[in-house]
ZALUM-777174 format. One line per field, with one value per residue (C-alpha): residue number from 1; residue in one letter; x, y, z. Coordinates in steps of 0.5 Angstrom, whole numbers. Last residue first. Example, Ala and Ser with C-alpha at 12.3 -4.5 7.8 and 13.67 -1.06 7.14 Angstrom:
num: 2; 1
residuo: S; A
X: 27; 25
Y: -2; -9
Z: 14; 16
***
This chain:
num: 609; 608; 607; 606; 605; 604; 603; 602; 601; 600; 599; 598; 597; 596; 595; 594; 593; 592; 591; 590; 589; 588; 587; 586; 585; 584; 583; 582; 581; 580; 579; 578; 577; 576; 575; 574; 573; 572; 571; 570; 569; 568; 567; 566; 565; 564; 563; 562; 561; 560; 559; 558; 557; 556; 555; 554; 553; 552; 551; 550; 549; 548; 547; 546; 545; 544; 543; 542; 541; 540; 539; 538; 537; 536; 535; 534; 533; 532; 531; 530; 529; 528; 527; 526; 525; 524; 523; 522; 521; 520; 519; 518; 517; 516; 515; 514; 513; 512; 511; 510; 509; 508; 507; 506; 505; 504; 503; 502; 501; 500; 499; 498; 497; 496; 495; 494; 493; 492; 491; 490; 489; 488; 487; 486; 485; 484; 483; 482; 481; 480; 479; 478; 477; 476; 475; 474; 473; 472; 471; 470; 469; 468; 467; 466; 465; 464; 463; 462; 461; 460; 459; 458; 457; 456; 455; 454; 453; 452; 451; 450; 449; 448; 447; 446; 445; 444; 443; 442; 441; 440; 439; 438; 437; 436; 435; 434; 433; 432; 431; 430; 429; 428; 427; 426; 425; 424; 423; 422; 421; 420; 419; 418; 417; 416; 415; 414; 413; 412; 411; 410; 409; 408; 407; 406; 405; 404; 403; 402; 401; 400; 399; 398; 397; 396; 395; 394; 393; 392; 391; 390; 389; 388; 387; 386; 385; 384; 383; 382; 381; 380; 379; 378; 377; 376; 375; 374; 373; 372; 371; 370; 369; 368; 367; 366; 365; 364; 363; 362; 361; 360; 359; 358; 357; 356; 355; 354; 353; 352; 351; 350; 349; 348; 347; 346; 345; 344; 343; 342; 341; 340; 339; 338; 337; 336; 335; 334; 333; 332; 331; 330; 329; 328; 327; 326; 325; 324; 323; 322; 321; 320; 319; 318; 317; 316; 315; 314; 313; 312; 311; 310; 309; 308; 307; 306; 305; 304; 303; 302; 301; 300; 299; 298; 297; 296; 295; 294; 293; 292; 291; 290; 289; 288; 287; 286; 285; 284; 283; 282; 281; 280; 279; 278; 277; 276; 275; 274; 273; 272; 271; 270; 269; 268; 267; 266; 265; 264; 263; 262; 261; 260; 259; 258; 257; 256; 255; 254; 253; 252; 251; 250; 249; 248; 247; 246; 245; 244; 243; 242; 241; 240; 239; 238; 237; 236; 235; 234; 233; 232; 231; 230; 229; 228; 227; 226; 225; 224; 223; 222; 221; 220; 219; 218; 217; 216; 215; 214; 213; 212; 211; 210; 209; 208; 207; 206; 205; 204; 203; 202; 201; 200; 199; 198; 197; 196; 195; 194; 193; 192; 191; 190; 189; 188; 187; 186; 185; 184; 183; 182; 181; 180; 179; 178; 177; 176; 175; 174; 173; 172; 171; 170; 169; 168; 167; 166; 165; 164; 163; 162; 161; 160; 159; 158; 157; 156; 155; 154; 153; 152; 151; 150; 149; 148; 147; 146; 145; 144; 143; 142; 141; 140; 139; 138; 137; 136; 135; 134; 133; 132; 131; 130; 129; 128; 127; 126; 125; 124; 123; 122; 121; 120; 119; 118; 117; 116; 115; 114; 113; 112; 111; 110; 109; 108; 107; 106; 105; 104; 103; 102; 101; 100; 99; 98; 97; 96; 95; 94; 93; 92; 91; 90; 89; 88; 87; 86; 85; 84; 83; 82; 81; 80; 79; 78; 77; 76; 75; 74; 73; 72; 71; 70; 69; 68; 67; 66; 65; 64; 63; 62; 61; 60; 59; 58; 57; 56; 55; 54; 53; 52; 51; 50; 49; 48; 47; 46; 45; 44; 43; 42; 41; 40; 39; 38; 37; 36; 35; 34; 33; 32; 31; 30; 29; 28; 27; 26; 25; 24; 23; 22; 21; 20; 19; 18; 17; 16; 15; 14; 13; 12; 11; 10; 9; 8; 7; 6; 5; 4; 3; 2; 1
residuo: X; X; X; X; X; X; X; X; X; X; X; X; X; X; X; X; X; X; X; X; X; X; X; X; X; X; X; X; X; X; X; X; X; X; X; X; X; X; X; X; X; X; X; X; X; X; X; X; X; X; X; X; X; X; X; X; X; X; X; X; X; X; X; X; X; X; X; X; X; X; X; X; X; X; X; X; X; X; X; X; X; X; X; X; X; X; X; X; X; X; X; X; X; X; X; X; X; X; X; X; X; X; X; X; X; X; X; X; X; X; X; X; X; X; X; X; X; X; X; X; X; X; X; X; X; X; X; X; X; X; X; X; X; X; X; X; X; X; X; X; X; X; X; X; X; X; X; X; X; X; X; X; X; X; X; X; X; X; X; X; X; X; X; X; X; X; X; X; X; X; X; X; X; X; X; X; X; X; X; X; X; X; X; X; X; X; X; X; X; X; X; X; X; X; X; X; X; X; X; X; X; X; X; X; X; X; X; X; X; X; X; X; X; X; X; X; X; X; X; X; X; X; X; X; X; X; X; X; X; X; X; X; X; X; X; X; X; X; X; X; X; X; X; X; X; X; X; X; X; X; X; X; X; X; X; X; X; X; X; X; X; X; X; X; X; X; X; X; X; X; X; X; X; X; X; X; X; X; X; X; X; X; X; X; X; X; X; X; X; X; X; X; X; X; X; X; X; X; X; X; X; X; X; X; X; X; X; X; X; X; X; X; X; X; X; X; X; X; X; X; X; X; X; X; X; X; X; X; X; X; X; X; X; X; X; X; X; X; X; X; X; X; X; X; X; X; X; X; X; X; X; X; X; X; X; X; X; X; X; X; X; X; X; X; X; X; X; X; X; X; X; X; X; X; X; X; X; X; X; X; X; X; X; X; X; X; X; X; X; X; X; X; X; X; X; X; X; X; X; X; X; X; X; X; X; X; X; X; X; X; X; X; X; X; X; X; X; X; X; X; X; X; X; X; X; X; X; X; X; X; X; X; X; X; X; X; X; X; X; X; X; X; X; X; X; X; X; X; X; X; X; X; X; X; X; X; X; X; X; X; X; X; X; X; X; X; X; X; X; X; X; X; X; X; X; X; X; X; X; X; X; X; X; X; X; X; X; X; X; X; X; X; X; X; X; X; X; X; X; X; X; X; X; X; X; X; X; X; X; X; X; X; X; X; X; X; X; X; X; X; X; X; X; X; X; X; X; X; X; X; X; X; X; X; X; X; X; X; X; X; X; X; X; X; X; X; X; X; X; X; X; X; X; X; X; X; X; X; X; X; X; X; X; X; X; X; X; X; X; X; X; X; X; X; X; X; X; X; X; X; X; X; X; X; X; X; X; X; X; X; X; X; X; X; X; X; X; X; X; X; X; X; X; X; X; X; X; X; X
X: -112; -106; -105; -106; -101; -95; -97; -96; -88; -91; -85; -82; -76; -76; -70; -67; -66; -60; -59; -52; -52; -53; -46; -45; -52; -52; -46; -49; -55; -50; -46; -52; -56; -49; -48; -56; -55; -62; -60; -61; -56; -51; -52; -52; -45; -42; -43; -42; -34; -32; -37; -34; -26; -28; -31; -26; -20; -22; -23; -16; -12; -16; -12; -6; -1; 0; -4; -4; -11; -11; -17; -20; -25; -29; -33; -33; -35; -34; -26; -25; -26; -19; -20; -24; -28; -24; -25; -20; -19; -14; -12; -19; -23; -30; -32; -27; -29; -36; -35; -31; -36; -42; -39; -38; -44; -48; -46; -51; -50; -51; -58; -62; -63; -58; -52; -47; -43; -42; -34; -33; -38; -43; -37; -39; -33; -30; -36; -33; -27; -23; -21; -15; -14; -11; -8; -2; 3; 6; 14; 18; 13; 13; 14; 8; 4; 5; 3; -3; -4; -2; -8; -14; -12; -12; -19; -22; -20; -22; -29; -30; -28; -21; -17; -10; -4; 2; 7; 15; 15; 20; 17; 15; 13; 19; 16; 18; 16; 8; 8; 5; 1; -2; -4; -7; -11; -14; -15; -19; -23; -25; -27; -32; -35; -36; -39; -34; -33; -29; -23; -23; -23; -17; -13; -15; -12; -6; -5; -5; -1; 5; 5; 5; 11; 14; 12; 16; 22; 22; 24; 21; 19; 13; 10; 5; -2; -7; -14; -16; -23; -28; -35; -38; -41; -35; -33; -40; -37; -31; -32; -38; -41; -34; -30; -34; -39; -38; -44; -45; -49; -49; -53; -59; -60; -65; -59; -52; -49; -41; -41; -36; -39; -34; -38; -39; -31; -30; -35; -32; -26; -27; -21; -26; -22; -28; -29; -27; -28; -26; -31; -32; -36; -31; -26; -30; -32; -25; -23; -29; -28; -20; -22; -28; -23; -17; -23; -24; -16; -16; -21; -18; -11; -14; -17; -10; -6; 1; 2; -2; 1; 8; 5; 2; 9; 13; 8; 7; 1; -6; -6; -8; -5; -9; -8; -4; -9; -15; -16; -16; -20; -18; -11; -10; -12; -15; -19; -18; -19; -18; -14; -11; -18; -15; -19; -13; -14; -19; -17; -11; -13; -17; -11; -7; -13; -12; -5; -5; -10; -6; -1; 6; 12; 9; 11; 10; 9; 9; 7; 8; 2; 6; 0; -2; 4; 2; 8; 15; 22; 27; 29; 35; 34; 39; 35; 30; 30; 29; 27; 27; 27; 25; 26; 24; 27; 26; 31; 32; 31; 35; 41; 44; 49; 52; 59; 55; 51; 58; 61; 56; 56; 64; 68; 71; 71; 65; 61; 63; 61; 55; 53; 55; 50; 45; 45; 45; 39; 34; 34; 30; 34; 32; 34; 35; 34; 36; 43; 44; 46; 45; 42; 42; 37; 36; 31; 29; 22; 19; 12; 9; 2; 2; 9; 9; 4; 8; 14; 10; 7; 14; 16; 18; 20; 20; 20; 16; 16; 23; 24; 28; 23; 18; 22; 24; 16; 15; 21; 18; 12; 7; 5; 1; 1; 1; 0; 1; -3; 0; -4; 3; 5; -1; -1; 7; 5; -2; 1; 4; -3; -2; 5; 4; 5; -2; -5; -9; -9; -9; -8; -10; -4; -4; -10; -12; -19; -23; -30; -27; -32; -33; -27; -22; -25; -24; -17; -15; -19; -16; -8; -11; -12; -6; -1; -5; -4; 3; 5; 7; 4; -1; -4; -3; -10; -9; -5; -11; -15; -14; -15; -14; -13; -16; -15; -8; -11; -9; -13; -19; -19; -17; -23; -28; -27; -27; -34; -35; -39; -46; -43; -40; -33; -29; -23; -19; -21; -16; -17; -11; -13; -11; -16; -13; -12; -6; -6; -10; -5; -7; -7; -14; -16; -12; -13; -7; -11; -6; -6; -1; 3; 5; 12; 15; 8; 7; 14; 13; 5; 9; 14; 9; 5
Y: -2; -5; -2; 5; 4; 2; 8; 13; 14; 17; 16; 10; 9; 3; -2; -4; -12; -11; -13; -13; -16; -9; -7; 1; 3; -3; 0; 7; 4; 0; 7; 11; 6; 5; 12; 12; 7; 3; -4; -6; -1; -4; -11; -9; -5; -11; -16; -11; -10; -17; -19; -14; -16; -23; -22; -17; -20; -27; -24; -21; -27; -31; -26; -28; -22; -27; -24; -28; -28; -28; -28; -26; -28; -26; -28; -24; -24; -31; -30; -23; -16; -15; -23; -29; -34; -34; -36; -35; -36; -38; -36; -33; -35; -33; -40; -38; -30; -32; -38; -33; -27; -31; -33; -26; -23; -29; -27; -25; -20; -13; -16; -12; -6; -2; -3; 2; -3; -8; -7; -6; -8; -12; -16; -19; -18; -19; -15; -7; -8; -10; -17; -13; -14; -18; -18; -22; -19; -24; -22; -17; -11; -7; -14; -12; -18; -15; -8; -11; -15; -8; -5; -10; -9; -2; -1; -7; -4; 3; 2; -3; 3; 4; 4; 4; -1; -3; -8; -10; -15; -15; -8; -2; 3; 8; 15; 17; 12; 13; 20; 20; 14; 17; 23; 19; 16; 22; 25; 19; 19; 26; 24; 19; 24; 29; 24; 22; 24; 22; 26; 23; 17; 19; 21; 14; 10; 15; 14; 6; 6; 10; 5; 0; 2; 4; -3; -6; -1; -4; -11; -17; -20; -22; -16; -15; -12; -8; -6; -3; -1; 4; 2; 8; 4; 2; 10; 11; 6; 9; 15; 15; 7; 5; 9; 6; 11; 14; 13; 6; 2; -5; -6; -2; 5; 8; 11; 10; 7; 8; 9; 3; -3; -8; -11; -4; -3; -9; -7; 0; -3; -8; -6; -3; 4; 6; 14; 20; 28; 32; 38; 39; 33; 29; 30; 28; 22; 20; 21; 16; 11; 10; 9; 4; 1; 1; -3; -8; -9; -10; -15; -19; -19; -21; -27; -29; -30; -32; -31; -25; -22; -23; -19; -14; -12; -12; -7; -3; -4; 0; 3; -4; -7; -9; -14; -19; -25; -21; -16; -20; -16; -10; -10; -4; 1; 7; 14; 21; 28; 35; 35; 40; 42; 48; 51; 51; 46; 42; 42; 40; 35; 32; 31; 28; 23; 21; 21; 16; 12; 11; 7; 9; 11; 17; 16; 23; 24; 31; 35; 43; 47; 53; 55; 50; 50; 56; 60; 60; 57; 57; 50; 47; 39; 33; 27; 22; 25; 22; 24; 20; 21; 29; 35; 41; 48; 54; 59; 66; 68; 62; 64; 64; 68; 63; 62; 61; 55; 53; 53; 47; 43; 43; 46; 42; 47; 44; 45; 53; 54; 50; 54; 61; 59; 57; 63; 67; 63; 63; 57; 51; 47; 40; 37; 29; 24; 19; 21; 27; 28; 35; 34; 40; 38; 44; 46; 50; 52; 50; 49; 50; 47; 41; 39; 42; 36; 31; 34; 34; 27; 24; 17; 21; 18; 23; 23; 16; 13; 13; 6; 7; 10; 5; -1; 4; 5; -3; -5; 0; -4; 0; 5; 11; 15; 23; 25; 32; 33; 33; 27; 24; 25; 22; 16; 14; 14; 11; 6; 2; 0; -6; -9; -6; 2; 2; 8; 15; 22; 26; 34; 39; 44; 42; 37; 41; 39; 41; 41; 38; 32; 30; 32; 31; 24; 24; 26; 21; 15; 16; 16; 10; 6; 8; 6; -1; -3; -1; -4; -11; -14; -19; -23; -30; -31; -31; -25; -21; -23; -27; -34; -35; -43; -50; -57; -56; -58; -52; -48; -52; -51; -44; -43; -47; -41; -36; -38; -41; -47; -45; -43; -50; -47; -45; -42; -41; -43; -44; -46; -46; -47; -51; -57; -64; -64; -64; -65; -63; -57; -56; -48; -48; -53; -51; -54; -54; -55; -58; -58; -52; -57; -58; -60; -54; -51; -58; -58; -51; -53; -59; -55; -50; -56
Z: 9; 8; 2; 4; 10; 5; 1; 6; 5; -2; -7; -6; -9; -14; -14; -20; -21; -26; -33; -37; -44; -47; -44; -44; -41; -37; -33; -33; -29; -25; -23; -22; -17; -13; -12; -10; -5; -3; -1; -9; -11; -6; -9; -16; -15; -11; -17; -22; -19; -20; -26; -30; -28; -30; -37; -40; -36; -39; -46; -45; -43; -49; -54; -51; -48; -42; -37; -31; -26; -18; -14; -8; -2; 4; 9; 16; 23; 25; 26; 26; 24; 19; 17; 19; 14; 7; 0; -5; -13; -18; -25; -26; -32; -32; -28; -22; -21; -21; -16; -11; -12; -11; -4; -3; -5; -1; 6; 9; 16; 12; 9; 13; 8; 11; 7; 10; 14; 8; 8; 16; 21; 17; 13; 7; 2; -5; -8; -7; -4; 3; -1; -4; -12; -17; -24; -25; -30; -36; -38; -42; -42; -48; -52; -56; -53; -46; -48; -51; -44; -40; -44; -43; -35; -36; -39; -35; -29; -31; -33; -27; -23; -20; -13; -14; -12; -16; -15; -17; -12; -6; -3; -7; -3; -4; -3; -10; -14; -11; -12; -20; -19; -13; -16; -22; -17; -13; -20; -22; -15; -17; -24; -21; -17; -22; -27; -33; -39; -45; -42; -36; -39; -42; -36; -33; -39; -39; -32; -32; -38; -34; -28; -32; -36; -30; -26; -33; -32; -24; -27; -23; -29; -26; -26; -20; -21; -17; -16; -9; -10; -13; -16; -15; -9; -6; -6; -3; 3; 3; 8; 12; 13; 10; 15; 21; 24; 31; 36; 34; 28; 26; 31; 29; 31; 36; 40; 38; 43; 44; 51; 53; 57; 54; 49; 46; 46; 42; 37; 37; 36; 31; 27; 21; 22; 27; 26; 30; 28; 33; 35; 43; 44; 40; 45; 50; 47; 45; 53; 55; 49; 51; 59; 57; 52; 58; 63; 58; 57; 64; 65; 59; 62; 69; 65; 61; 68; 66; 59; 58; 65; 62; 56; 60; 64; 58; 55; 61; 65; 66; 59; 57; 50; 45; 40; 44; 45; 49; 43; 37; 32; 36; 33; 34; 29; 31; 29; 30; 26; 28; 34; 39; 41; 46; 52; 56; 62; 60; 52; 55; 59; 54; 50; 55; 56; 48; 49; 55; 52; 45; 50; 49; 44; 41; 33; 30; 22; 20; 14; 16; 15; 18; 21; 24; 29; 32; 35; 33; 35; 30; 28; 25; 23; 23; 20; 22; 29; 36; 42; 49; 56; 55; 60; 56; 55; 52; 51; 52; 60; 63; 59; 52; 50; 45; 49; 55; 52; 49; 56; 59; 53; 52; 47; 42; 36; 33; 40; 40; 32; 33; 39; 36; 31; 35; 38; 32; 30; 35; 40; 42; 47; 48; 55; 55; 61; 66; 69; 65; 58; 54; 48; 43; 37; 32; 28; 22; 20; 27; 29; 36; 39; 36; 37; 44; 45; 43; 47; 53; 52; 52; 49; 42; 35; 29; 22; 22; 15; 14; 14; 20; 23; 22; 25; 30; 32; 31; 36; 41; 42; 45; 39; 39; 32; 31; 24; 22; 15; 8; 5; 4; 10; 14; 9; 11; 18; 17; 14; 20; 21; 17; 19; 26; 27; 31; 34; 31; 32; 26; 26; 20; 19; 11; 10; 3; 0; 6; 8; 15; 16; 9; 5; 11; 11; 4; 4; 10; 7; 1; 4; 8; 2; -1; 5; 6; -1; -1; 6; 2; -4; -1; -6; -4; -2; 5; 4; 2; 8; 14; 13; 21; 20; 21; 22; 26; 32; 36; 30; 31; 39; 38; 33; 37; 43; 38; 35; 28; 30; 29; 23; 20; 19; 13; 16; 10; 2; -3; -10; -15; -22; -29; -28; -26; -18; -14; -7; 0; 1; 8; 10; 11; 6; -1; -7; -12; -20; -25; -33; -32; -29; -21; -19; -16; -13; -10; -7; -4; -1; 2; 5; 8; 10
***
């Protein structure tokens, strides 16, 4: 099927459409479009068991989200979204614009979750991210996203209690471990001189004047620093406010339980923000590893006794939640990252119930409910583009255009909430190059609203026409957006009018984008939170510098945002109400059904008398 797709793509003309049925290339049909559907199943059969059967037969596939519509641009997208999530979590939970000195604990360093390490540093906080797979840790470390790796919880806790302006890692090899010595400057200089003159490690300790009384010795199984660093021991890590990404090679449940132990024995709460990005949408097939077993042992059990593996996962989830609950009771703020963690924990019998709430609400909010939902309601979401020339200079030109558009919009006057989001994204573009986030395609992502997306698209299209950009640019977005996804436990979890389980918005978006001029469209079942739990869609739109492309961009992008804002407005969101009203003022052809707030709560009783 893959080679058939590649064959069709190599020979199709501009007058043909490639139709994809859940990974199967149905063929080339007349009309200049690409249409993808993934995992479309009759509702009563959209279950995990049925999926396993159909996938094994090769008749369907798990569409995931953006990658399933050929719009994945590498880790940049999830890094940016995670940066915004952490920044806005700090604003909401900690009332802090500056996250330096704050500690964020989470798990997962895979293809998507690996963004957490980089995002923590960009946001300016201390991030400790647990990961059971050593290969994933080493990849992120080599990539430069993890500053340190350790499989020792004592070291992780020490990095929260103590920070270092200068560091020195001196390794004394024994049969089973390394030792980390933290020295004062004069002792270090003496030791450095001794070591560089080929003096043995033990002798260098004596030459540097070190005794058991003036250094701290910690036994470690493994500590890996990204680069040589010199350390001066100091009390109180948070006062030094140094951004750090530390990968803990181990199970996140052990990390959470150790933080509880520190709280119980010292009275010190060492974590401010917490979340989870294990692949809990697929917990019994390797997406979540139980704390009771090591990584290799767990993989073996999954292969030989999946029933026992399932039982251990559910027991692990209960311990996981119990530790989080203990820390949250003392002031740590936790959110679900839309990976079905709380949903699976609930199914396992963990204490995540929110009494008196509807079934999409838990003891802790999803990041959409408390953090990103209001951003979506303002019309902001993960807009992106790819420079087909592959030339970094074209990307730099588009970056400059985007910043100029957002800065002009601020000067023309926008609300305080919109201005804050524009400033966050201007900062993002300025820093993106420095963080080397481009992988493969010369692409950029930023969160923008309808006004920003349309204005950026028009400006880029004109730059192509004028020759300032060498080749066409493809516009797209993550499916995790204002209008693209109906997902009651994530993207639409903050819709409380009873329609959170309805999928009209995503389907309408898919169809509406198609007949408003999208170059390709996609609609998926599954993605993020799991098969049968979500319907989502996306698009690709080619800008070639033509007048027709500009008109398509204006029409399609306006719909692509307004559809979701209108739905969120009708469900009762105040930000969406203000946003759609402003859009109607700017576009006389837009007329949206607005809700009318109930002024007198007794009106229903009066009407029924």
